[in-house]
N, C-alpha and C positions, 0 to 999 in steps of 0.2 A: 464428652462433647458429642453432640448429635452428628450423624453422618452428613446431613444436609448442611449443617453449619461449617463443618470442615471443608466441604467442597466449595461453598460460597466464599469462604475466606481465601482458599487457594486461588480461585479464579480471580477474585478481586485484587489480590496482591500481585498477580501476574500482570494484569491489565494496567494497574497503577504504576508498576515498575517500568513498563514499556512507555507509558505516557510521560512519565517524569524524565525519560532520557531523550525525548524528542522536542524539536522546536515546534513542529506541527504534525497533526495526523488527521486523516480522513479515510474512514472505512465504509462510508455510504450505508450506514445502518438506518435506513429510512423505510417507510411503508412502500411496499412494492407497487409499481405502477404510477408513482407520483412524479411530478415534474421536479427537476433538480432546483428550479428557481425558488429562493427563499429558504432552502434547507440550511441548517446551521449546526449540524452535529460535529463530532470530532473535538479537537483541541488545538490551541495555538493560533486561532483565527480572529480577525477583527471584523469580519462581515460574513453574511450568508452568501450562498452562490447567486450570481446574477449574470445576465447577458445583455448586450446591446441589441440583440435580435439574431435570428437565424434558426437553425434546427433546434428542436427541443431535445432535452436530455432527460431520460426516464430511468427511474430507479428500478432495480430488479431485486427479487428475493434471493436469488442464487449469487453467490460471490465467485470470483475467479480464484484459482488456486495455483500454487507453484511449489512442488516439492513439499518440504515441511515448514514452509514459510508460515508464520502466524497470520491468520486472516480473520476478519469478522464477517458476519452475514451481510449480504447486499453488495451491489455494484451499481454502476450507471452506464447506460447505453444510448447511442444516438441512432436515429433512423438511417437507413441506407441512402445512397446517392439519389438525388432528385434531378432529373434532366432540366436543362435551362427552360425558363418560362413555366415551370411547374412548381414553383415554391423555392424556399430557401435551401441552400445546399451546404452551408458551412455552420458547424456547431462551434460556438465561441463562448465558453463559460468561465467566469472569473471568480476568484475568491482571494481576499486580501489577508495578509499575515498580520498578526498582532504585533510582531516585532520585525521590521525590515532586516534583510540580510545582505551581505556583500561587502563588509568593511575589509579594507586591505589587511593582509596578514592573517585572515581567518579561512577556515575550510568548512564547507557545508556539503552534506550528502542528501540527494533526493532519490527516492525509488518509487516505482509504481508498476502495476500490472496492466498489460495492454493486450487485447485480443481483437484482431480483425474479424469481423462477422461477415455473413453472406452479403454481398453487394457493397463491401467496404470501399470508401473513396480513395482518391489517389494520394492522400496524405493523412496522417493521424498521429497524435501524441500530446505532449505537454509543453507549454512555454514556461521557462523559468528565467525571468529577466529577459535578456536579449538572445537567449539560446533556446532552440527548439530541439526536443529530444523525442525521437520516434521515427516514423516513416516519412521522409520528405517526398516531395512531388514525384510520383511515378517511379521511385527508386525501388529496387528489388530487395534491398537490405536496410536494416535499421542504422541510424546514425545521428549525428549532430548537425545543426544548421544555424548559421548566423542570419542576421536581418537582411543581407543582400544576396541570399541564395548561395552562400558559400558553404560547401558540404564537406563533412568528414564521415565517411561511411565505414561500417563494420562489415564483416563477411557473414553476418547472421541474417538469413532470409526472412521476409515477412510471409507468413503462411496463414491462410484463412482458417479460422477455428482453433488456432494454436495460441495458448497464452504464453506471453514472454514477460520476464522480469528485467526491467531497465533501471540501472543504478547510475546516477551521475555523481562524480566527485568534482566539486568546484573549489579550486584553490584561488582565492581572490588576491590579486597582487596589484601594485601600482602599475597602471597601463593595462596590457592585455592579461587576461586570466588563464590559468591552466585547467582545462576541462578534460576529464577522463570519463569515458562511457564503458560500463561493464554490462554486457547483455547475457542474461541467464547465468549469473554466478550461482554457486551452491549456497543456499542459506545456512547459516551456522558455521561456515568455514571462513578463514581469514580472507581478507581482500586479495584478489589475484594480483600477482606481481606485474602482469602485463594487461593493460586495458584492451578492450575490444576495439575502441576508436579513441582518438585524442584530438583536441583542438586548442591551439595557443595563439590564434590571431584575432581574438575577440575580447572586448571588455564587456562583461555581462552587465555591469552597472549595479545599481541598488535594486535588490529583489524585493518588491513590495507584495507579491502574491504569486499565484500560479494560475495558468489558463489551460483548461481542457480544450484543445484546438484540433478539429478534424473535419474532413469532408463527408462525414456521415458513415455509419456502419462500423463503429468501434465500441467496444466495451472497455471501460477504465475502472480500476479498483486499487485500493490500498496505497494511497498517497502518503508517504512518510518523508519528513525532512528532519535531519538530525546532525549531530556533530561527528559521528563516526560511521564507518561502513557497517559495523555490527548493529548499530542502533536502528538502521533502516532495512536490515535483512534479519529480523528476529525469528527465532525458533522457540518452541515450548521450553520454558525453564525447568531445570531438574527438580526444583522445589515443588513445582506443580505436580509432577509425576509422583514425587515422594508422598505428598499430601493425599493424593487420590489413593495411592497404595495403602497408606495407613488407614484411611477411611474405609476402604474395602475390607481390610483385615479386621477392623473393628466390627464390621457388619457380619462377617463370617463368624467371629467369636460370639457375638450376641445371638446369632441363629443357633449355634451349637449349645449355648447355655440355656436358651429357651426350650430346646428340644429336650435337654437333660431334665429340666424342670417338669416338663409334661409327662415324662416317664417315671416321675417319682424320686428324682435324685437332686433335690434343691442344693445339696452340698456342693455339687459341681459348679454352681454359679458363684460360689464364694471365692474371694481372692486368697491365695495361699498365705500362710503366716510366715513372715521373714524373721 
């Protein structure tokens, strides 16, 4: 098998395995400099991205990264805060899920990468049903917020230029749901025993989509929604590394055999008799 074929198959199987384990995925693999409006990549969605108005969201070539978390090329960023009377100040971008979530007795995980950029606004994050995950208005730390400004904060500070991994576990129950936030867990490791913040006074309701919601000046990337903590904090699979190793070994072997042929020893290229 050719080296290129081995590498393509390895990459394809890794991406397919990740997509199959998720309810929805968005990696923002779009042409850099494009508006987010109308973009429809990823998987598990019923619509493209759209907005009722406000700040534009622009795709970037560079993705965010966090440890050994698997990421794809590209991200999306919003312009910095615009003073009153100088244009829109809120970025509000929605995308509908192919299958609504939130049935009682089920558990769903959401993860995403968030980076406050220069001039970032006083709040920024993602809406998931009735809960907001990220930086609430003028708070120093990340946390969870309900629809009536009821906060549950972590002790992880919001720092300009620093990329953070936010993971929400939503246990949907009759009545109020149990929400657990993990900020900057280690990808590839088990779910931490203790959440960074929790909230149990809110009924999230039926989740029909996600909303990128900020006051400008944030970059968002790698939105994953899945059934387990591991599914939304993926790391490179061992099978991928093995396949690459085999392919490289084959390449080295072919190079040596070709060199032997050039110096007049074609026998060296033959397979040994068993």
